[in-house]
Structures are given as C-alpha cells and as structure tokens.
N, C-alpha and C positions, 0 to 999 in steps of 0.2 A: 633454565625451561619451563613452561606452564606445564601445571599440575594436571589440568584438564585432558582427556585423550579428543575428544570432539567437543568442537568452542566456535565461537563467531565471536571476528574483529568487529568494531564499528569504530569507520574513522572521523572525530570530532572534525578535523579540516576540511573532508570533503563535505560532511554534511554541512559545515556552515557556510563554505563557498556555496556550494547550491544554492541555501536560503538567499547566500548574498545576492544571488544572481538574479534568482527570479524574482526579488522584493525589487530589486533595481527597476527590472520591466514593469513593476504593476501599477504602475502610474497615481503613486497615491491610494490605492486600494488597500486596505486591514488584510493582514496576514493570512491566513487559517493551516497551518498542519496540519494534515491527516492523516491521524494514526490508529486509523481500525487496521483489525485483523494483527496485533500483536506489534502494532507499525508498520506492516507490509513484511513482518517474521522478523525484522530487527532486532523490537526489542520494546517494548510501550515504554517501562520507565528508562532505561539508559536515552533512546531516542529524546522522549519528551525533556528529560532536564540539558541535553545538549540544543537542542530548537529554544527551548526557555530562554536558556544563557543568550543566545543568538539572538533573542529579541520578537522571537513571532510573535505576533494579536492574538491569537488563540489556537485553538484543538478539535479537533472534527474526528470523531468515533463514532463507534457503531451501538455502541451498549449502554446504557445506562452505568453498568458496572465499570466497565473503563474510564465514563465522565468521574466516577465518585474516587476513583483511583485517582484520578490526574487533580479533583480537585481538593484531596490532602495535599499536593505536591503544590498545587497553585492556585493558593486561595481567594485572587482575587482574576484568576485569566479566563475569558469568554471560552465558554466548554457548549458546543453542539456536537448534540445526539442526530444522526443522519439517519438512523436503522429506526424500525418498530421500537418502541416503549410500552411495554405493557401497563393498564389503568392501574392496578396492582403496585408499580413503581412510579405514579405516577407524584407521590409524596416526596419522596427521596428529591424527584427534580426540582421540584419546587423547594424546600427544606434549603439545598443546595444553589440554588439558583441556575440551574444548570438548562441552557433553551433546548427544548424538544422540538425536532421537527413533525409536522401534523400534516394530513392530507385529507381528513374526511370528519363527517357531522360527527357521527359517534362517537370519535375520539377525543373532539374539540370539547363536546356537549361534560363527557366524563369529565373530561381534565378541568372545566367550568367548575364543577360540580367538588373535584376534590379541592381546589386551591380555593373557593368560595368556605368553605366547612373550618378551614384553618385560617381566613380572614388574610389569604396570604396572592401572590402576584404569580404567574404562569409566563413564562417567556417561550413564545411559538415563533417558527420560525414556517410558513404556511410554501408548502412543496406546490409545484403549480405542474401538470401535464402538458408536456409540451411535444411529445412523441418517442418517449423510451419505453410509454407502456409499463413502466411499475411505478411505486408510488405515486402521487399526484392527483390536485385537485381538476377536475376538465372544468373548461373552460364554461359551459353553463350552470356549471354548479358555485361560480365565484360571487354570485350577488348573496346567495342563501349564507353561505360562509360566512361571509361578513357581515351579518343581520346577528350573530353571533357576537363579536368583538365590538358591535357599535353599544349593544345594552350590557356586557360584562364589563365588570368594574377589576376583575379579577383575571383579565387575560391581557397581554400584552402582545401585538402583532409587532416581534421585533423584527423579522428579517423574512424576505421572500425569495426561495428559489425554485432552482428545477435544475437538470443533470442533462447532458451531448445525450443522444447513442450512437456516433459515430465520429467525430468532431478531431479525434486522430487520424482519417484518411483527408490529411490537407487537401490532396491533389480534387477530390471529391466533396468544395464547400457545401453544396447544395442545401443536401437536408440540415446540417449545422444551422446554419443562413435561414433558413426556416422556421428552425426550434428558436433561434432567440430573439425573432421576429412575433413569434405567440411568445416568447416569454415577456416581451418587450410592450406588448400589445396589455396583459395582464397586470403588469404591473401598474399599466401608466390607467388601470380599468379601478384598481381598487386605489390608486392617488387620487384619483378623479373621486372616491367615495369619503374622502377625507382620513386617510390613511397615509402617513408618514414612514413607513419602516425603516429603521437604520440600517440596516444588512441585507443589501439584493447585491445575490450571488450565486452565479450560474458556471465561470468561469473555474474549469479543472487546469491539469498542467498544459495540454497541447491547447487549450484555448490560452492560459497566462501569458504562454509562449508565441503563437501565432494569430491572434484575434482581441486588441488591446479595445477595440471596443466592447469586449463583453463581462468586461471588468468590473463593473458595478462598484459597489462601495468594498467589497469583500472577494479574495479569491481564496478558493480550495487547491492548493500544493499536495498533491497525492503522489503516483507514480516517480514524477521528477523529483519530485524532494530525494529519492534516494540515490540518485546519479543514475536512472533510469530512463530513457527514451520512450515514450508513451507505443509508439508506437516503429516501425524502420521505415517507413514513408517518413512520418514525420522526422527524424533523427538526417535521413536525405534531404527533408524541405529543409530543414535549417541552416543545413553546409551550403547548399546553391545561394541561398539567401544571403549566405554571409552575418548569420544574426550571433550576437554576442553572446551565445549562452555553451558554455563548455559544463555539461554533467558530469560528475564524479562517483562513480561507484562509492557506494558507504560499505557496503558490506564484502566482507570475504570470510569466508568459509573453508575451517582448518580441521584436519582431524593429523593418526599418528597409523606408521603401522606398525601392525600387533603382530605379525610374522614375515616371515621369508622363506621361499623353498621353492628349489629347483624338481622341475618335475619333468618327463622323458616325452616324448610326443608320443600322442595315441592318448592321454589321460584327459580322464571328463573331469572337469569343474562344475562344483555344484551342483545343485537340485537341479533333477530332472534330467544332467547330464548333458543339455541344450548345447555346451558345446567343447568339445574338443582340442587338446593341443595339437597344431600340426608340426609343432616342430618343439625342441628340448627348448623351454623355459622359464623364467622365474618367477616367480608368482607371489605379490605382499597380498597379506588379509589387512582389511581395514576395518578398525571396530565401528560401522555408520552404515546404516543400511534405510530400507523404507520407513520404516518406526520414525526414525530421527529426519522424515522428511525429505529423504534422498530418493527419488522417485523410481518406482521398479522398473517402468520404461526404459531407465537407460542401462539393465541389463545387454552386455554385447555390445553396446552400442558407444555409452558414455567415455568421459573422459578424464583424470584429472592431471596436476602438475606434484611432480617428484623432482625434486633438486632439479626444474626450471626445465624437464624433458617433461614431454605429452603421455599419458600410459591409457592403454582402455580398460575400461571395465570388462572382465571375464565371465562367462556364464550370469546367471539369475542374482539380481539387487537380492540380499536375504535382508530379513527382519531387521537386524541390530550388526550385519557383516557383508562384507565384500569382497571380490576379488579383482586387482588389478595386475596386469603383466609390466613389470619392470624392469624386463632384460634388455632393455636399452640405459638404463639410469647405472653411469658406475658406481659401484662400490653401495648399493644401499644398504640401507641400516635400520634396525629395530627403533622402533621408537622414532626415526624422522618423520619431519613436518610435511604434509603431505594440503594441497589445495583442492578443495572439492569447485570451490567460484572464487574467482579472485584472480591476482595476477603474480607470476613468478617466473624472473628474470625475462624475457620475452614475448611469453607467451601467457596469455590470459584467456580464462574461461568466462563468459559474459554470460550474464543469465539470462538476455532475450534469445542470443542464438542456442545458449541449451532446451532453451525452453521448445525454440522453434523445431529442434531435433527430436523431442519425442510429439510435435502436436499439441504445443501449450503453450502460456504468453507469461512472462517474468513475473507478472502476477503471481499467478497460480504457482510457481516453481520458489518463491522466496516467502510469499505468507504460508505456506503449507511446511518450511520451518518450523522442528518442534519445539513448542517454546520453553521447554523443561530445557535446552540446552544452553550454556550459560551463554550471556552477551559481555564482550572486555570492550570497553572503550580506549582506542590505541589515540 
C-alpha cells in the first residue's frame, strides 16, 4: 500500500501514446510540449521527464522560473516562455538561452539593451495579434518592430507566433480561418523584409488534430498532450470524421477513506447543515478538500469511485476533508482507495465531464490540483 493519503498517478504509457499520436499527424513540424501551470496540474517534473524520453523537441512554459527549472534537466532543449517576463529576468533568459515571447516595442528595446551590455544574444518569438486580444503586435506596428531587429546585433528573431481564440469550435471555423489568414499575411510581410524565423507556430491541440495547414514549423500541444479533448465538439468531430486519434487520460487522482460511520435519517452533514440525510446512510470521510484542489462547487453534487461504485459527495466540501455516501458499497474499509478523477472498474470520472458539472472546463479543474500533492509515475 502506498504511504500517501492523497496522490496523483501519472501514466507514462498514456502520455507517451498521446505524444506519438500527435506527432504522427504534425506533418514534420517540431513538437512543443506545453507544460505551463505545473503541466496542467500533472506535475512539471514528472511530465517533462516522460516527455523528454518520448522525444519531444521543445517545451513551452508560462514563466522564466519554470524555464530555468527545465534548463537544469534539459541542457540543450528548446525552451519557450509563452507568458510575460519581467525585464529584471531578461538576463536569466539570455544566459541560459531561453526563448522569450515578446510583443511590444518597450520590452524589445529593454531586451536589446540588456543583451548588449553582456555582449550576448537574446532569442525572441514575436507574438502577432490576430484576434484573441491578448498578447500580440498589432499589424500596423510590425514595420516599427522590425526596425529594432534590423539594426540589433544582439536580438535574434527566432520565431513568429499567434494564438487562436475559438479554434476548439470545429463546427464554426470561420473566425479561426480569419485569424490564420491574418497570421499568414503578417508572416509573409516579415519574411519580405528579409527575416527568416526558424519557428513559425500557431497550432494548439485542436489545430494539430483538425487543421494541418496551420502546423507551420512547430506545433504546441497543450491539453491534448494529457489525454483531454479541447472541447466536446472536437471529440465528437473526431469520431464523426474517423480520425486516427485516441487520446488517453494521463492523470488519476486518488485518496483514501479516513473514517466510516453509520448515521440515522435526519442527520445534518458538514458545514452549514446544507444537507440532511433522508435515510439511514453510511458516510465515509475523505482527507481531501478544496485546498487540495477539489472544487467546493462539487458540494452535494460531485461523485467519487469507491470499489467500483459511484458515491455522491454529501454536504459541503471542506478545506481538507469531504464526506461521501458509501451506503451502496459492499463492506467499505478504512484506508480503502478512492478515485476522485479516473477509472475504477466500468465507471470513469473524466475531467471534462466533471468540469461541466460545475460550470467550468477541464483545463481549470486539472491545473488547480494542489502542486504539493505527490505525483507518482506508474
């Protein structure tokens, strides 16, 4: 028996299979594993090691700190910071040859100044605004941005990128098509000015699977890497089109029964007495709660798996505990394993389905699992 009371299991076989499938349809583009947000809650350390063994070409992270963490483990890998980097951290990126996503003249000027002081080179991926209205250079500002690169001996335009706003809705591809047209136009404009960036990238998970024209020279696999479909529409469309992609969930979240008690009808359960037992019930206390990342919105509506049986959450999810009804489980035992996310027998609790139940998405559900919980590769 494992020593942990609550833990995350990571399937190396499932992750490797997902990588192999996604790479096989990437049309020769380099493969970037997106491991931001603690690898979507799966564990940056564990996921990156498996992905490295599976032969990914690059890692995408949100912060310079995550990039430095990976640089210690992958001395020669392509590491791309996708999020905002403070100028005070530019020197770290330059020293460790970490590629930075940039999108404004002020930031690029500061990066150029810092690189020049150390007589070094900074690698830039210029993000182009095409319709997501987040990071990005506006079309009219492209010539002005290119002027900096023309005269600088310390900046390398290593990549051009953008991000889609609605590409997961494969039934309505018009907006994504418009964004890709804008991106292609901007790329051509920059190339016509004499630049030849090595990495042209805009394809996220849905684009990798459904839109091969968007693959460019590098693809960025995020949620699909972890065996989760970007949306219900995309999963349904994949089946209808008989695409050869079978994503396998990588993560299982497990805990144990801490206590079992039989309570009479009319007994209130949990904070606020929000639920009164309608009948005599057997209640199990689990040592996991919203601090661990099990959302409080699952109060009185979530389910867990115990011995292959679906068991409903009773009352409010607490900070470090929750209660579930195990009345239907034959002979439940203290310390018995409980599945919070994953499969047990014929039943399965999928992240996307659970997220839909509480009005959110699988991305949030997974990425908010407490990073201090043990991650165990199986």
